[in-house]
Each structure stands twice: as C-alpha cells, then as structure tokens.
Backbone atoms as SQL, in Angstrom:
CREATE TABLE atoms (id INTEGER PRIMARY KEY, chain TEXT, resi INTEGER, resn TEXT, atom TEXT, x REAL, y REAL, z REAL);
INSERT INTO atoms VALUES
  (1, 'A', 1, 'UNK', 'N', 10.522, 10.679, -0.267),
  (2, 'A', 1, 'UNK', 'CA', 11.777, 10.358, -0.595),
  (3, 'A', 1, 'UNK', 'C', 10.741, 8.915, -1.396),
  (4, 'A', 2, 'UNK', 'N', 11.900, 9.027, -2.619),
  (5, 'A', 2, 'UNK', 'CA', 11.293, 7.913, -3.444),
  (6, 'A', 2, 'UNK', 'C', 12.300, 6.804, -3.453),
  (7, 'A', 3, 'UNK', 'N', 12.274, 5.727, -3.426),
  (8, 'A', 3, 'UNK', 'CA', 12.955, 4.335, -3.520),
  (9, 'A', 3, 'UNK', 'C', 12.338, 3.870, -4.256),
  (10, 'A', 4, 'UNK', 'N', 13.528, 2.853, -5.521),
  (11, 'A', 4, 'UNK', 'CA', 12.702, 1.751, -6.780),
  (12, 'A', 4, 'UNK', 'C', 13.892, 1.051, -6.927),
  (13, 'A', 5, 'UNK', 'N', 13.726, 0.415, -7.515),
  (14, 'A', 5, 'UNK', 'CA', 14.779, -0.440, -8.006),
  (15, 'A', 5, 'UNK', 'C', 15.145, 0.140, -9.028),
  (16, 'A', 6, 'UNK', 'N', 16.497, -0.428, -9.485),
  (17, 'A', 6, 'UNK', 'CA', 16.981, -0.017, -10.491),
  (18, 'A', 6, 'UNK', 'C', 18.004, 1.696, -9.770),
  (19, 'A', 7, 'UNK', 'N', 17.866, 1.880, -9.111),
  (20, 'A', 7, 'UNK', 'CA', 18.449, 3.099, -8.136),
  (21, 'A', 7, 'UNK', 'C', 19.671, 2.518, -7.278),
  (22, 'A', 8, 'UNK', 'N', 20.388, 2.947, -7.159),
  (23, 'A', 8, 'UNK', 'CA', 21.402, 2.603, -6.179),
  (24, 'A', 8, 'UNK', 'C', 21.072, 2.496, -4.442),
  (25, 'A', 9, 'UNK', 'N', 21.205, 1.012, -4.110),
  (26, 'A', 9, 'UNK', 'CA', 20.719, 1.269, -2.757),
  (27, 'A', 9, 'UNK', 'C', 21.217, 1.442, -1.533),
  (28, 'A', 10, 'UNK', 'N', 22.957, 1.843, -2.100),
  (29, 'A', 10, 'UNK', 'CA', 23.611, 2.867, -1.115),
  (30, 'A', 10, 'UNK', 'C', 22.973, 4.155, -1.056),
  (31, 'A', 11, 'UNK', 'N', 22.548, 4.479, -2.070),
  (32, 'A', 11, 'UNK', 'CA', 22.705, 5.790, -2.231),
  (33, 'A', 11, 'UNK', 'C', 20.991, 6.277, -1.464),
  (34, 'A', 12, 'UNK', 'N', 20.453, 5.596, -1.127),
  (35, 'A', 12, 'UNK', 'CA', 18.776, 5.164, -0.883),
  (36, 'A', 12, 'UNK', 'C', 19.127, 5.327, 0.426),
  (37, 'A', 13, 'UNK', 'N', 20.214, 4.825, 1.285),
  (38, 'A', 13, 'UNK', 'CA', 20.154, 4.228, 2.715),
  (39, 'A', 13, 'UNK', 'C', 21.208, 5.524, 3.056),
  (40, 'A', 14, 'UNK', 'N', 21.769, 5.668, 2.739),
  (41, 'A', 14, 'UNK', 'CA', 22.394, 7.289, 3.101),
  (42, 'A', 14, 'UNK', 'C', 21.214, 8.726, 2.882),
  (43, 'A', 15, 'UNK', 'N', 20.514, 8.882, 2.204),
  (44, 'A', 15, 'UNK', 'CA', 19.640, 9.556, 2.008),
  (45, 'A', 15, 'UNK', 'C', 18.416, 9.372, 3.192),
  (46, 'A', 16, 'UNK', 'N', 18.688, 7.932, 3.727),
  (47, 'A', 16, 'UNK', 'CA', 17.302, 7.904, 5.054),
  (48, 'A', 16, 'UNK', 'C', 18.226, 8.391, 6.692),
  (49, 'A', 17, 'UNK', 'N', 19.635, 8.454, 6.518),
  (50, 'A', 17, 'UNK', 'CA', 19.979, 8.898, 7.559),
  (51, 'A', 17, 'UNK', 'C', 19.906, 10.643, 8.001),
  (52, 'A', 18, 'UNK', 'N', 18.868, 11.495, 7.214),
  (53, 'A', 18, 'UNK', 'CA', 18.202, 12.209, 7.029),
  (54, 'A', 18, 'UNK', 'C', 16.963, 12.142, 7.241),
  (55, 'A', 19, 'UNK', 'N', 16.481, 13.304, 7.969),
  (56, 'A', 19, 'UNK', 'CA', 14.973, 13.070, 8.687),
  (57, 'A', 19, 'UNK', 'C', 14.048, 12.868, 7.263),
  (58, 'A', 20, 'UNK', 'N', 13.401, 11.882, 7.505),
  (59, 'A', 20, 'UNK', 'CA', 12.004, 11.444, 5.928),
  (60, 'A', 20, 'UNK', 'C', 10.891, 11.566, 6.638),
  (61, 'A', 21, 'UNK', 'N', 9.724, 12.128, 6.463),
  (62, 'A', 21, 'UNK', 'CA', 8.474, 12.060, 6.905),
  (63, 'A', 21, 'UNK', 'C', 7.774, 11.191, 6.038),
  (64, 'A', 22, 'UNK', 'N', 8.088, 10.562, 4.931),
  (65, 'A', 22, 'UNK', 'CA', 7.485, 10.071, 4.284),
  (66, 'A', 22, 'UNK', 'C', 7.886, 9.123, 3.115),
  (67, 'A', 23, 'UNK', 'N', 7.994, 7.495, 3.154),
  (68, 'A', 23, 'UNK', 'CA', 9.321, 7.082, 1.710),
  (69, 'A', 23, 'UNK', 'C', 7.861, 6.254, 0.900),
  (70, 'A', 24, 'UNK', 'N', 8.242, 6.286, -0.135),
  (71, 'A', 24, 'UNK', 'CA', 7.298, 5.958, -1.051),
  (72, 'A', 24, 'UNK', 'C', 8.094, 4.884, -1.958),
  (73, 'A', 25, 'UNK', 'N', 7.684, 3.773, -2.300),
  (74, 'A', 25, 'UNK', 'CA', 9.022, 2.704, -3.243),
  (75, 'A', 25, 'UNK', 'C', 8.081, 1.676, -3.558),
  (76, 'A', 26, 'UNK', 'N', 8.949, 1.420, -4.497),
  (77, 'A', 26, 'UNK', 'CA', 8.151, -0.020, -4.967),
  (78, 'A', 26, 'UNK', 'C', 8.509, -1.332, -3.594),
  (79, 'A', 27, 'UNK', 'N', 7.399, -1.601, -3.271),
  (80, 'A', 27, 'UNK', 'CA', 7.729, -3.083, -2.340),
  (81, 'A', 27, 'UNK', 'C', 8.679, -3.809, -2.239),
  (82, 'A', 28, 'UNK', 'N', 9.431, -4.244, -3.396),
  (83, 'A', 28, 'UNK', 'CA', 10.764, -4.715, -3.155),
  (84, 'A', 28, 'UNK', 'C', 11.922, -3.968, -2.690),
  (85, 'A', 29, 'UNK', 'N', 11.983, -2.883, -3.104),
  (86, 'A', 29, 'UNK', 'CA', 12.682, -1.710, -2.912),
  (87, 'A', 29, 'UNK', 'C', 12.714, -1.405, -1.546),
  (88, 'A', 30, 'UNK', 'N', 11.207, -1.290, -0.832),
  (89, 'A', 30, 'UNK', 'CA', 11.068, -0.748, 1.102),
  (90, 'A', 30, 'UNK', 'C', 11.454, -2.324, 1.424),
  (91, 'A', 31, 'UNK', 'N', 11.358, -3.689, 0.811),
  (92, 'A', 31, 'UNK', 'CA', 11.924, -4.800, 1.842),
  (93, 'A', 31, 'UNK', 'C', 13.423, -4.657, 1.861),
  (94, 'A', 32, 'UNK', 'N', 13.595, -4.369, 0.935),
  (95, 'A', 32, 'UNK', 'CA', 15.012, -4.771, 1.045),
  (96, 'A', 32, 'UNK', 'C', 15.652, -3.792, 2.079),
  (97, 'A', 33, 'UNK', 'N', 15.164, -2.388, 2.000),
  (98, 'A', 33, 'UNK', 'CA', 15.839, -1.632, 3.103),
  (99, 'A', 33, 'UNK', 'C', 14.999, -1.710, 4.388),
  (100, 'A', 34, 'UNK', 'N', 14.260, -2.738, 4.773),
  (101, 'A', 34, 'UNK', 'CA', 13.534, -3.153, 5.904),
  (102, 'A', 34, 'UNK', 'C', 14.081, -4.294, 6.278),
  (103, 'A', 35, 'UNK', 'N', 14.859, -5.388, 5.581),
  (104, 'A', 35, 'UNK', 'CA', 15.319, -6.178, 6.085),
  (105, 'A', 35, 'UNK', 'C', 16.984, -5.559, 6.767),
  (106, 'A', 36, 'UNK', 'N', 17.610, -4.928, 5.922),
  (107, 'A', 36, 'UNK', 'CA', 18.674, -4.376, 6.387),
  (108, 'A', 36, 'UNK', 'C', 18.866, -3.337, 7.485),
  (109, 'A', 37, 'UNK', 'N', 17.153, -3.110, 8.230),
  (110, 'A', 37, 'UNK', 'CA', 17.067, -2.900, 9.363),
  (111, 'A', 37, 'UNK', 'C', 16.759, -1.056, 9.355),
  (112, 'A', 38, 'UNK', 'N', 16.646, -0.426, 7.705),
  (113, 'A', 38, 'UNK', 'CA', 16.435, 0.782, 7.638),
  (114, 'A', 38, 'UNK', 'C', 15.315, 1.474, 7.728),
  (115, 'A', 39, 'UNK', 'N', 14.418, 0.991, 7.678),
  (116, 'A', 39, 'UNK', 'CA', 13.216, 1.691, 7.655),
  (117, 'A', 39, 'UNK', 'C', 11.930, 0.413, 7.963),
  (118, 'A', 40, 'UNK', 'N', 10.875, 1.054, 7.926),
  (119, 'A', 40, 'UNK', 'CA', 9.669, 0.537, 8.445),
  (120, 'A', 40, 'UNK', 'C', 8.590, 0.654, 6.790),
  (121, 'A', 41, 'UNK', 'N', 7.269, 0.320, 6.708),
  (122, 'A', 41, 'UNK', 'CA', 7.053, 0.101, 5.837),
  (123, 'A', 41, 'UNK', 'C', 6.290, 0.984, 5.640),
  (124, 'A', 42, 'UNK', 'N', 6.240, 2.196, 4.753),
  (125, 'A', 42, 'UNK', 'CA', 5.638, 3.698, 4.336),
  (126, 'A', 42, 'UNK', 'C', 4.854, 3.226, 2.967),
  (127, 'A', 43, 'UNK', 'N', 4.732, 2.356, 2.291),
  (128, 'A', 43, 'UNK', 'CA', 3.968, 2.045, 0.658),
  (129, 'A', 43, 'UNK', 'C', 2.989, 1.368, 1.303),
  (130, 'A', 44, 'UNK', 'N', 2.219, 1.433, 0.359),
  (131, 'A', 44, 'UNK', 'CA', 1.042, -0.013, 0.054),
  (132, 'A', 44, 'UNK', 'C', 0.361, -0.185, -0.993),
  (133, 'A', 45, 'UNK', 'N', 1.212, -0.549, -2.170),
  (134, 'A', 45, 'UNK', 'CA', 0.599, -1.338, -2.954),
  (135, 'A', 45, 'UNK', 'C', 0.354, -2.833, -3.130),
  (136, 'A', 46, 'UNK', 'N', -1.170, -3.119, -3.382),
  (137, 'A', 46, 'UNK', 'CA', -2.128, -4.080, -3.149),
  (138, 'A', 46, 'UNK', 'C', -2.256, -5.254, -4.172),
  (139, 'A', 47, 'UNK', 'N', -1.289, -4.168, -5.451),
  (140, 'A', 47, 'UNK', 'CA', -1.626, -4.923, -6.557),
  (141, 'A', 47, 'UNK', 'C', -1.407, -6.690, -6.441),
  (142, 'A', 48, 'UNK', 'N', -1.551, -7.142, -6.687),
  (143, 'A', 48, 'UNK', 'CA', -1.217, -8.715, -6.879),
  (144, 'A', 48, 'UNK', 'C', -0.161, -9.097, -6.608),
  (145, 'A', 49, 'UNK', 'N', 0.599, -8.492, -7.881),
  (146, 'A', 49, 'UNK', 'CA', 2.125, -8.552, -8.059),
  (147, 'A', 49, 'UNK', 'C', 2.948, -8.455, -7.242),
  (148, 'A', 50, 'UNK', 'N', 2.690, -7.146, -5.790),
  (149, 'A', 50, 'UNK', 'CA', 3.371, -6.909, -5.011),
  (150, 'A', 50, 'UNK', 'C', 2.530, -7.360, -3.782),
  (151, 'A', 51, 'UNK', 'N', 1.846, -8.322, -3.859),
  (152, 'A', 51, 'UNK', 'CA', 1.060, -8.551, -2.692),
  (153, 'A', 51, 'UNK', 'C', 1.830, -9.442, -1.464),
  (154, 'A', 52, 'UNK', 'N', 2.698, -10.354, -2.057),
  (155, 'A', 52, 'UNK', 'CA', 3.660, -11.272, -1.660),
  (156, 'A', 52, 'UNK', 'C', 4.602, -10.099, -0.708),
  (157, 'A', 53, 'UNK', 'N', 5.281, -9.436, -1.101),
  (158, 'A', 53, 'UNK', 'CA', 6.337, -8.434, -0.822),
  (159, 'A', 53, 'UNK', 'C', 5.801, -7.349, 0.437),
  (160, 'A', 54, 'UNK', 'N', 4.456, -7.146, -0.343),
  (161, 'A', 54, 'UNK', 'CA', 3.918, -6.193, 0.868),
  (162, 'A', 54, 'UNK', 'C', 3.412, -7.118, 2.151),
  (163, 'A', 55, 'UNK', 'N', 3.288, -8.148, 2.456),
  (164, 'A', 55, 'UNK', 'CA', 2.752, -8.741, 3.610),
  (165, 'A', 55, 'UNK', 'C', 4.348, -9.655, 3.822),
  (166, 'A', 56, 'UNK', 'N', 5.368, -9.663, 3.112),
  (167, 'A', 56, 'UNK', 'CA', 6.574, -9.445, 3.768),
  (168, 'A', 56, 'UNK', 'C', 6.914, -8.669, 4.717),
  (169, 'A', 57, 'UNK', 'N', 7.137, -7.546, 4.081),
  (170, 'A', 57, 'UNK', 'CA', 7.416, -6.071, 4.680),
  (171, 'A', 57, 'UNK', 'C', 6.461, -5.891, 6.336),
  (172, 'A', 58, 'UNK', 'N', 4.796, -6.377, 5.962),
  (173, 'A', 58, 'UNK', 'CA', 4.494, -6.252, 7.294),
  (174, 'A', 58, 'UNK', 'C', 4.689, -7.269, 8.765),
  (175, 'A', 59, 'UNK', 'N', 5.482, -8.345, 7.802),
  (176, 'A', 59, 'UNK', 'CA', 6.294, -9.329, 9.001),
  (177, 'A', 59, 'UNK', 'C', 7.185, -8.526, 10.004),
  (178, 'A', 60, 'UNK', 'N', 7.868, -7.443, 9.121),
  (179, 'A', 60, 'UNK', 'CA', 8.702, -6.574, 9.889),
  (180, 'A', 60, 'UNK', 'C', 8.127, -5.696, 10.596),
  (181, 'A', 61, 'UNK', 'N', 6.882, -5.384, 10.814),
  (182, 'A', 61, 'UNK', 'CA', 6.382, -4.273, 11.574),
  (183, 'A', 61, 'UNK', 'C', 6.023, -4.930, 12.987),
  (184, 'A', 62, 'UNK', 'N', 6.353, -4.180, 14.049),
  (185, 'A', 62, 'UNK', 'CA', 5.944, -4.673, 15.798),
  (186, 'A', 62, 'UNK', 'C', 4.321, -4.817, 15.695),
  (187, 'A', 63, 'UNK', 'N', 3.727, -6.058, 16.666),
  (188, 'A', 63, 'UNK', 'CA', 2.680, -6.045, 16.739),
  (189, 'A', 63, 'UNK', 'C', 2.021, -5.013, 16.825),
  (190, 'A', 64, 'UNK', 'N', 2.501, -3.787, 17.817),
  (191, 'A', 64, 'UNK', 'CA', 1.799, -2.699, 17.959),
  (192, 'A', 64, 'UNK', 'C', 2.066, -1.808, 17.029),
  (193, 'A', 65, 'UNK', 'N', 1.077, -1.079, 16.054),
  (194, 'A', 65, 'UNK', 'CA', 1.460, -0.400, 15.325),
  (195, 'A', 65, 'UNK', 'C', 0.421, 0.356, 14.252),
  (196, 'A', 66, 'UNK', 'N', 0.894, 1.713, 13.438),
  (197, 'A', 66, 'UNK', 'CA', -0.435, 1.621, 12.812),
  (198, 'A', 66, 'UNK', 'C', -0.118, 1.787, 11.681),
  (199, 'A', 67, 'UNK', 'N', -1.523, 1.600, 11.025),
  (200, 'A', 67, 'UNK', 'CA', -1.212, 1.035, 9.335),
  (201, 'A', 67, 'UNK', 'C', -2.480, 1.941, 8.800),
  (202, 'A', 68, 'UNK', 'N', -1.846, 3.176, 7.994),
  (203, 'A', 68, 'UNK', 'CA', -3.439, 3.818, 7.620),
  (204, 'A', 68, 'UNK', 'C', -3.086, 3.396, 5.757),
  (205, 'A', 69, 'UNK', 'N', -4.438, 2.832, 5.297),
  (206, 'A', 69, 'UNK', 'CA', -4.985, 3.020, 3.950),
  (207, 'A', 69, 'UNK', 'C', -5.757, 3.811, 3.320),
  (208, 'A', 70, 'UNK', 'N', -5.056, 4.356, 2.119),
  (209, 'A', 70, 'UNK', 'CA', -5.914, 4.947, 1.372),
  (210, 'A', 70, 'UNK', 'C', -6.032, 4.496, -0.084),
  (211, 'A', 71, 'UNK', 'N', -7.490, 4.386, -0.731),
  (212, 'A', 71, 'UNK', 'CA', -7.472, 3.994, -1.566),
  (213, 'A', 71, 'UNK', 'C', -9.108, 4.965, -2.241),
  (214, 'A', 72, 'UNK', 'N', -8.427, 5.770, -3.610),
  (215, 'A', 72, 'UNK', 'CA', -9.840, 6.160, -4.259),
  (216, 'A', 72, 'UNK', 'C', -10.904, 4.899, -4.402),
  (217, 'A', 73, 'UNK', 'N', -10.325, 3.659, -4.545),
  (218, 'A', 73, 'UNK', 'CA', -11.526, 2.183, -5.041),
  (219, 'A', 73, 'UNK', 'C', -11.071, 1.413, -4.164),
  (220, 'A', 74, 'UNK', 'N', -12.285, 0.977, -3.957),
  (221, 'A', 74, 'UNK', 'CA', -12.367, -0.451, -2.768),
  (222, 'A', 74, 'UNK', 'C', -12.538, -1.350, -3.572),
  (223, 'A', 75, 'UNK', 'N', -11.356, -2.330, -4.618),
  (224, 'A', 75, 'UNK', 'CA', -11.564, -3.469, -5.098),
  (225, 'A', 75, 'UNK', 'C', -11.413, -4.716, -4.172),
  (226, 'A', 76, 'UNK', 'N', -11.459, -5.620, -4.170),
  (227, 'A', 76, 'UNK', 'CA', -11.744, -7.025, -3.667),
  (228, 'A', 76, 'UNK', 'C', -10.042, -6.886, -3.025),
  (229, 'A', 77, 'UNK', 'N', -9.197, -6.650, -3.476),
  (230, 'A', 77, 'UNK', 'CA', -7.775, -7.048, -2.659),
  (231, 'A', 77, 'UNK', 'C', -7.777, -5.664, -1.874),
  (232, 'A', 78, 'UNK', 'N', -7.881, -4.488, -1.322),
  (233, 'A', 78, 'UNK', 'CA', -8.235, -3.810, -0.327),
  (234, 'A', 78, 'UNK', 'C', -8.800, -4.198, 0.462),
  (235, 'A', 79, 'UNK', 'N', -10.149, -4.523, 0.255),
  (236, 'A', 79, 'UNK', 'CA', -11.206, -5.370, 1.117),
  (237, 'A', 79, 'UNK', 'C', -10.502, -6.504, 2.030),
  (238, 'A', 80, 'UNK', 'N', -9.234, -7.284, 1.251),
  (239, 'A', 80, 'UNK', 'CA', -8.945, -8.583, 1.725),
  (240, 'A', 80, 'UNK', 'C', -8.210, -8.097, 2.827),
  (241, 'A', 81, 'UNK', 'N', -7.472, -7.175, 2.177),
  (242, 'A', 81, 'UNK', 'CA', -5.919, -6.493, 2.945),
  (243, 'A', 81, 'UNK', 'C', -6.424, -5.777, 4.431),
  (244, 'A', 82, 'UNK', 'N', -7.376, -5.047, 4.200),
  (245, 'A', 82, 'UNK', 'CA', -8.400, -4.240, 5.168),
  (246, 'A', 82, 'UNK', 'C', -8.761, -5.611, 6.539),
  (247, 'A', 83, 'UNK', 'N', -9.500, -6.436, 5.939),
  (248, 'A', 83, 'UNK', 'CA', -10.319, -7.718, 6.741),
  (249, 'A', 83, 'UNK', 'C', -8.742, -8.296, 7.474),
  (250, 'A', 84, 'UNK', 'N', -7.604, -8.711, 6.777),
  (251, 'A', 84, 'UNK', 'CA', -6.871, -9.639, 7.234),
  (252, 'A', 84, 'UNK', 'C', -5.861, -8.495, 7.911),
  (253, 'A', 85, 'UNK', 'N', -5.280, -7.261, 8.154),
  (254, 'A', 85, 'UNK', 'CA', -4.099, -6.670, 8.847),
  (255, 'A', 85, 'UNK', 'C', -4.792, -5.332, 9.418),
  (256, 'A', 86, 'UNK', 'N', -5.759, -4.754, 8.929),
  (257, 'A', 86, 'UNK', 'CA', -6.596, -3.762, 10.082),
  (258, 'A', 86, 'UNK', 'C', -7.474, -4.449, 11.082),
  (259, 'A', 87, 'UNK', 'N', -7.058, -4.309, 12.159),
  (260, 'A', 87, 'UNK', 'CA', -8.237, -5.368, 13.232),
  (261, 'A', 87, 'UNK', 'C', -9.351, -4.605, 13.486),
  (262, 'A', 88, 'UNK', 'N', -9.128, -3.099, 13.456),
  (263, 'A', 88, 'UNK', 'CA', -10.870, -2.255, 13.826),
  (264, 'A', 88, 'UNK', 'C', -10.129, -1.154, 12.920),
  (265, 'A', 89, 'UNK', 'N', -10.646, -1.029, 12.092),
  (266, 'A', 89, 'UNK', 'CA', -10.865, -0.212, 10.997),
  (267, 'A', 89, 'UNK', 'C', -11.182, 1.555, 10.984),
  (268, 'A', 90, 'UNK', 'N', -11.225, 2.242, 10.463),
  (269, 'A', 90, 'UNK', 'CA', -12.257, 3.539, 10.572),
  (270, 'A', 90, 'UNK', 'C', -12.219, 3.815, 9.203),
  (271, 'A', 91, 'UNK', 'N', -13.611, 3.391, 8.366),
  (272, 'A', 91, 'UNK', 'CA', -13.386, 3.954, 7.027),
  (273, 'A', 91, 'UNK', 'C', -14.621, 4.666, 6.766),
  (274, 'A', 92, 'UNK', 'N', -14.203, 5.549, 5.838),
  (275, 'A', 92, 'UNK', 'CA', -14.752, 6.635, 5.467),
  (276, 'A', 92, 'UNK', 'C', -14.879, 6.359, 3.872),
  (277, 'A', 93, 'UNK', 'N', -15.677, 5.999, 3.663),
  (278, 'A', 93, 'UNK', 'CA', -16.674, 5.587, 2.314),
  (279, 'A', 93, 'UNK', 'C', -17.021, 6.543, 1.668),
  (280, 'A', 94, 'UNK', 'N', -16.764, 7.551, 0.516),
  (281, 'A', 94, 'UNK', 'CA', -17.867, 8.672, 0.331),
  (282, 'A', 94, 'UNK', 'C', -18.705, 8.111, -1.009),
  (283, 'A', 95, 'UNK', 'N', -18.431, 6.990, -1.563),
  (284, 'A', 95, 'UNK', 'CA', -18.960, 6.478, -2.851),
  (285, 'A', 95, 'UNK', 'C', -20.713, 6.963, -2.893),
  (286, 'A', 96, 'UNK', 'N', -21.328, 6.226, -1.535),
  (287, 'A', 96, 'UNK', 'CA', -22.576, 7.050, -1.991),
  (288, 'A', 96, 'UNK', 'C', -23.690, 8.253, -2.478),
  (289, 'A', 97, 'UNK', 'N', -22.318, 9.030, -1.348),
  (290, 'A', 97, 'UNK', 'CA', -22.823, 10.529, -1.795),
  (291, 'A', 97, 'UNK', 'C', -22.591, 10.918, -3.188),
  (292, 'A', 98, 'UNK', 'N', -21.153, 10.494, -3.975),
  (293, 'A', 98, 'UNK', 'CA', -21.050, 10.133, -5.199),
  (294, 'A', 98, 'UNK', 'C', -22.457, 10.209, -6.430),
  (295, 'A', 99, 'UNK', 'N', -23.536, 9.470, -5.952),
  (296, 'A', 99, 'UNK', 'CA', -24.454, 8.900, -7.150),
  (297, 'A', 99, 'UNK', 'C', -26.043, 9.769, -6.526),
  (298, 'A', 100, 'UNK', 'N', -26.081, 10.646, -7.784),
  (299, 'A', 100, 'UNK', 'CA', -27.396, 11.453, -7.741),
  (300, 'A', 100, 'UNK', 'C', -28.298, 10.520, -7.612),
  (301, 'A', 101, 'UNK', 'N', -29.355, 11.356, -6.966),
  (302, 'A', 101, 'UNK', 'CA', -30.662, 10.187, -6.897),
  (303, 'A', 101, 'UNK', 'C', -31.049, 10.175, -8.233),
  (304, 'A', 102, 'UNK', 'N', -32.053, 9.030, -8.448),
  (305, 'A', 102, 'UNK', 'CA', -32.403, 8.796, -9.853),
  (306, 'A', 102, 'UNK', 'C', -31.344, 7.964, -11.079),
  (307, 'A', 103, 'UNK', 'N', -29.892, 8.018, -10.382),
  (308, 'A', 103, 'UNK', 'CA', -28.961, 7.434, -11.328),
  (309, 'A', 103, 'UNK', 'C', -28.643, 5.795, -10.461),
  (310, 'A', 104, 'UNK', 'N', -28.835, 5.258, -11.529),
  (311, 'A', 104, 'UNK', 'CA', -28.378, 3.888, -11.077),
  (312, 'A', 104, 'UNK', 'C', -26.689, 3.438, -12.137),
  (313, 'A', 105, 'UNK', 'N', -26.007, 3.305, -10.885),
  (314, 'A', 105, 'UNK', 'CA', -24.433, 3.028, -11.226),
  (315, 'A', 105, 'UNK', 'C', -24.414, 1.204, -11.548),
  (316, 'A', 106, 'UNK', 'N', -23.780, 0.756, -12.546),
  (317, 'A', 106, 'UNK', 'CA', -22.923, -0.185, -12.853),
  (318, 'A', 106, 'UNK', 'C', -21.722, -0.119, -12.781),
  (319, 'A', 107, 'UNK', 'N', -21.444, -1.307, -12.654),
  (320, 'A', 107, 'UNK', 'CA', -20.063, -1.717, -13.064),
  (321, 'A', 107, 'UNK', 'C', -19.650, -3.048, -13.337),
  (322, 'A', 108, 'UNK', 'N', -18.781, -3.360, -14.412),
  (323, 'A', 108, 'UNK', 'CA', -18.172, -4.423, -14.587),
  (324, 'A', 108, 'UNK', 'C', -17.271, -5.044, -14.772),
  (325, 'A', 109, 'UNK', 'N', -16.523, -6.302, -14.315),
  (326, 'A', 109, 'UNK', 'CA', -15.041, -6.507, -14.108),
  (327, 'A', 109, 'UNK', 'C', -14.752, -7.247, -14.957),
  (328, 'A', 110, 'UNK', 'N', -13.824, -6.609, -15.674),
  (329, 'A', 110, 'UNK', 'CA', -13.166, -7.597, -16.998),
  (330, 'A', 110, 'UNK', 'C', -11.524, -7.642, -16.454),
  (331, 'A', 111, 'UNK', 'N', -11.263, -8.572, -17.111),
  (332, 'A', 111, 'UNK', 'CA', -9.614, -8.980, -17.078),
  (333, 'A', 111, 'UNK', 'C', -9.100, -7.979, -17.869),
  (334, 'A', 112, 'UNK', 'N', -7.804, -7.227, -17.038),
  (335, 'A', 112, 'UNK', 'CA', -6.514, -6.575, -17.754),
  (336, 'A', 112, 'UNK', 'C', -6.880, -6.814, -19.123),
  (337, 'A', 113, 'UNK', 'N', -6.531, -8.020, -19.581),
  (338, 'A', 113, 'UNK', 'CA', -6.536, -8.533, -21.297),
  (339, 'A', 113, 'UNK', 'C', -7.890, -8.071, -22.106),
  (340, 'A', 114, 'UNK', 'N', -9.061, -8.007, -21.308),
  (341, 'A', 114, 'UNK', 'CA', -10.334, -7.426, -22.069),
  (342, 'A', 114, 'UNK', 'C', -10.281, -5.996, -22.076),
  (343, 'A', 115, 'UNK', 'N', -9.552, -5.223, -21.650),
  (344, 'A', 115, 'UNK', 'CA', -9.552, -3.440, -21.762),
  (345, 'A', 115, 'UNK', 'C', -9.310, -3.130, -23.130);
C-alpha cells in the first residue's frame, strides 16, 4: 500500500483495516498514521528533509523491534542512521566486488546546485 500526502487520510486508514504486507509512504503521512495508532514504521527515507519525521516515527516503535535498511548507496546519512538506530547490524556490502582489478574508482561530492 502506498500512502502519501495529498490523498485522503481517512481512505488510507480504511485501507489499513485490510491485511497490508508492506506500507510505503512519505514520512509525514506515515507519521500521521502512526500518531493515530494505525501503523508502525514501514518506510525508510533518509534524505535530510525527511530525517526529523523518520526520527519521530522511530520513537513510536517498541524498544524491541526489527529495523531493516536497504540502500543501493552508502552515503553518510545511511551510515549515521545505521550507527544511531541499528545496534548490531548485519551489513552486506557488494561494492568491492563491483570493481575490476586494475580499475580505480573515484567519487566527488558535489552539492545539489552544482549538479
């Protein structure tokens, strides 16, 4: 189920009375649903503009919980989140296997306005 702002909160709540295996949505909408006691965290948007909402959502989770974090990239925000919220993470990093011998990879950090 996808739940985002701009759609009816009431409709989303009604849909959640049916079995939902995965809820994806904007942090703000998931926070709205969580505050109403309707759902628990099912999304992990770590962009800086969503971080406060995600951190609020995590506070609603029980102390004994399982958080799963999947990321195709490993930016600082993912690393910081992992260190803060995943006490004993199991990490699978395939990046070393993607680089062929004799090839050196470089990256440059550029701000959004420089892209």
